[in-house]
C-alpha positions in Angstrom: 174.9 148.5 70.8 174.9 145.9 73.6 174.0 142.3 73.0 170.6 141.4 74.4 171.2 137.6 74.9 167.7 137.0 73.6 167.0 133.6 72.0 164.7 133.6 69.0 163.5 131.9 65.9 163.9 133.7 62.6 160.4 133.7 61.1 161.0 135.7 58.0 163.7 137.6 56.0 162.5 140.7 54.1 164.4 142.0 51.2 167.3 139.8 52.2 168.5 142.2 54.9 165.8 142.4 57.6 165.4 139.4 59.9 162.0 139.1 61.7 162.5 137.2 65.0 160.1 135.9 67.6 160.9 134.6 71.1 161.5 130.8 71.5 159.4 130.8 74.6 157.5 133.2 76.9 155.5 135.0 74.3 156.0 138.6 73.6 156.2 140.6 70.4 158.4 140.1 67.3 161.4 142.2 66.7 163.8 142.8 63.8 167.5 142.6 63.3 169.0 144.4 60.3 172.6 143.3 60.8 173.1 139.5 60.3 176.6 139.9 61.8 175.0 140.3 65.2 173.0 137.1 64.9 174.3 133.8 66.1 173.0 130.5 64.9 172.9 128.0 67.8 170.7 125.2 66.3 170.5 125.4 62.5 167.4 124.0 60.8 168.0 120.7 59.0 165.7 120.2 56.1 164.4 116.7 55.7 165.5 115.5 59.1 163.1 114.5 61.8 163.5 116.1 65.2 164.9 113.7 67.8 
């Protein structure tokens, strides 16, 4: 399967294996990824830190 180069936010993880994603901008529907190996973290969430 070809990479889509879509940028998204993971909004939920179901049963530890299905990642629910939504676009960062531009609207549109959610989609799922069932293989975490195909996801790339570019800006990890830092708990307890304020955004700068």
